[in-house]
VOBAMI-106737 format. One record per residue (C-alpha): residue in three letters; x, y, z. Coordinates in steps of 0.2 Angstrom, whole numbers, plus 5000, padded with zeros to 4 digits. Each point is the difference from the previous one (the first is absolute). Layout:
BEGIN
ALAXYZ;...
end
This chain:
BEGIN
SER493248034755;GLY499349935018;LEU500350175004;ALA499050104985;GLY498550125007;ARG500849975018;ARG500350175010;PHE501450035011;PHE500150115014;PHE501750035005;PRO500550095018;HIS500450194998;TRP501849975006;THR500549894985;LEU499650144987;ILE500850145012;PHE501549895002;ALA500149984980;ALA499550194998;GLY501550035010;ARG501349884989;MET499350084983;GLU500450195006;ARG501749965008;SER500549894985;LEU499350154986;ARG500650175011;PRO501550065002;PRO500850025015;SER499850185002;VAL498150014999;ARG499849835009;PHE499350115016;ARG498650074991;SER499249825000;SER499450005018;GLY498450084993;LEU499649924986;LEU500249855011;LEU498750055013;PHE498950034988;ALA500149824993;ALA499749945016;LEU498650105003;GLY499249944981;CYS500849815001;VAL498749925012;GLY498649894993;VAL500750014980;GLY499649864990;ILE500949924989;SER499149884987;PHE500849894989;THR498650024986;GLY500250204999;SER498550065008;SER500150135012;SER499550015019;PRO498250035005;TRP500650135014;ARG500850094985;ASP498650014989;SER498650035010;PRO499550204996;ARG500750095015;PRO498650065012;THR499850195003;ARG499050095014;ARG498450084996;GLY500050164997;ALA502050014994;ALA500550094983;VAL500549904987;ASP501450004991;SER499750094981;PRO501050004984;PRO501150184999;ALA498950144990;THR500450004981;ASP501350144995;THR499250114986;LYS501550134998;LEU500149974984;TYR498549984994;ASP499650175008;VAL501550094991;LEU499349954985;GLY498150025004;ILE499649814995;GLY499149885007;LYS500749815005;GLU499149934984;ALA500950114988;SER500849954981;VAL501750034997;ALA499450104989;ASP498750115009;ILE501949985012;LYS500950094988;LYS498750134993;ALA499750045019;TYR502250025001;TYR500150134987;ARG498550095005;ASN500850035017;ALA501650014991;ARG499650134988;ASP499350095012;CYS501450025013;HIS501749984990;PRO501250105003;ASP500350094983;LYS498350075005;HIS500550065017;PRO501750065000;GLY501150005016;ASN498549945008;GLU500949875012;VAL497849945007;MET499549964980;ARG501749884999;ALA500049935013;LYS498049964994;PHE500549924983;GLN501349935005;GLU498749895014;VAL498849994984;ALA501349924990;ASP500549875014;ALA498149975004;TYR499949964981;ALA501549884997;THR499349905017;LEU498249984995;ALA500249964981;ASP501049875002;PRO499249845007;VAL501349945009;ARG500550155011;ARG498050025000;GLN499749865008;LYS501350035013;TYR499450155005;ASP498149955001;LEU500549865014;GLN501450105009;GLY499850174994;LEU501550095000;ALA501049935012;GLY499849864988;LEU501350084985;ALA501550025000;PHE501050144997;PHE499450064981;SER500650184995;ASN499450044983;ASN500450124987;ALA498550114998;THR500550104986;ARG500449864990;LEU498449895004;PHE498950164996;GLY500950014983;PRO500450164988;PRO498850084988;PRO499949964983;TRP500550074988;ARG499350034980;VAL500850094984;LEU499450114991;ILE500250064982;GLY499750184991;ARG500050034979;THR500950134997;ASP501150074984;HIS501149855002;TRP500349944981;LEU499449815005;TRP498450085008;THR499349984979;GLU498749884991;GLU501549944988;GLN501049945017;ALA498549935009;GLU500549824999;TYR501750035004;MET499650135013;ILE498849855010;GLY501449874996;LEU501250135012;LEU499050025013;ALA499749805002;ALA501949984998;SER500250125014;ILE499149955015;PRO500749845011;ASN499849834994;GLY498549905015;ILE498850165002;ALA498249905001;GLY498850104989;VAL501250064986;THR499849944984;VAL500250074982;ARG498150054999;SER500150095018;VAL501450114995;LYS499250024985;LEU498550095009;ALA501250105009;TYR500850064982;ASP498250024993;GLU499350115015;ALA501550105002;TYR500150064980;LYS498150065003;THR500150075019;ARG501950035002;VAL500249915017;ALA499549815003;THR500449895013;LEU501649874991;LEU500149905017;GLU498849995015;ARG500649945018;VAL501649924996;SER501550015013;GLU501050165001;GLU501749924994;GLN498849934984;ALA499150174998;LYS502050085000;ASP500849874987;THR498750054987;VAL500150175005;ASP502049984994;GLN499849924985;LEU498650094993;GLU501150185005;GLU501449944990;PHE499050024984;GLY499450195006;LEU498249955002;ALA498850085014;VAL499749875013;LYS499950025019;ALA500049865016;GLU498950055014;PRO499349905015;ILE498250005003;GLU499850075018;GLY498849925010;GLU500149824992;ARG501449865006;SER500349904987;ASN500049835013;GLU498350055005;GLN499449994982;GLU500649814999;THR498949864996;PRO500449845012;ILE500949914988;GLN500950154997;HIS500450045018;PHE500649805001;ARG501449994985;ARG500550185004;ILE500549935018;GLN500449844995;ARG501450104988;GLU500850095011;LEU500149865014;GLY501149904986;GLU500850164998;ALA500650055017;SER500149805004;GLU501450004984;THR500750165008;LEU500349935018;ARG500749824991;ARG501350094991;ILE500750125016;SER499849865012;GLN501249894986;GLU501250185001;ILE500250005018;ARG501849955006;PRO500649925016;ASP500850165003;ASP498650104998;ILE498849935015;ASN501450065013;LYS499850214991;GLY498149995005;ASP499450084986;ASP498649914993;SER498750144997;GLU499549954981;PHE500049835005;ASP498750045015;ARG499150114990;TYR499449864985;VAL499749885015;GLU498950125006;MET499250034981;VAL499849834997;ARG499149945016;HIS498950164996;LEU499749954981;ARG499549825007;SER498550075011;GLU499550114985;LEU500149844989;ARG498749925013;ALA498950135001;ALA500050044981;ALA499849824998;LYS498249985014;GLY499650174990;LEU499949894983;GLU499349855009;GLU498550095004;HIS499850124984;LYS499849824991;GLN498849935013;ARG499050154999;LYS500049984980;ALA499649835001;GLU498450085010;SER499550124989;GLU500249864986;VAL498849895007;SER498750125006;ASN499950074985;GLY500049844991;VAL501350034986;ARG502049995001;ALA500950164995;ASN500449934983;GLY498149964996;VAL500149825005;PRO498449965009;VAL500549945019;PRO499249805002;ARG498649995014;
end
């Protein structure tokens, strides 16, 4: 206890000897000859080193290092803004702003719009990579701190990220016997039963409105902004009854672009769960003999897919959080919540 708070200075040769003993015990014999430079460096730096039992540091080490008058002072590296410049946004952009900028730029350089143009294809990939990095809060923070050098290689599927166009289903009134006033109720029930389950906004009332419009104007939209699979399934079901029906993509739009923040989050959450389950199943089916064959393409593909979806889920969660914050700020500024209840002040 009498030693507490006292400083002891050991001769520099004592520390050099200890460093040499430690080095010889840790390094393998084949690389011990490399230690001479390290020991010389230790010898030059150990003179006057202070050791305190209270953990306080040496006054020489803590004192500010003098600089020559007029000498250049080290400055932090310039901030890398390349990815922000690719999307044409500032560093304070929200996830919603990043998403809008991504679709605006991706639509202009989409390969379908410029077939055979490799420059535009590379630009399309560059825009996708910029979005995937800046929308993910984890990767964005690494990029802001360390630039592109701080990011691990992360190749994105630009086509999947951009998403497919939404589809719609049109119905047309013909001379078919079901298009009569007597069969109206049966026809509405048939249309409703032919639509796949789980499509938001589809109710018996919406189907009736589409039927009434088609009956009056001969053509109406039965389904709006659904997936290609949902549209084609509906058409297949109705064509069995000889009805005039058509499925077509909505050009100039993307299904993912019109999603609300909660829809985006739930979709990515569902896709991540499905991909993780597939990866688990593939892992269980791998046998010891299959490891030596080297055919892991399917396994590697789902590993990469899960990795990408985890990043997208972080981006979706951040976007949902920003959306809720903007909504709360709007309610406070307006003095009333969305359900009509006044905000307490």
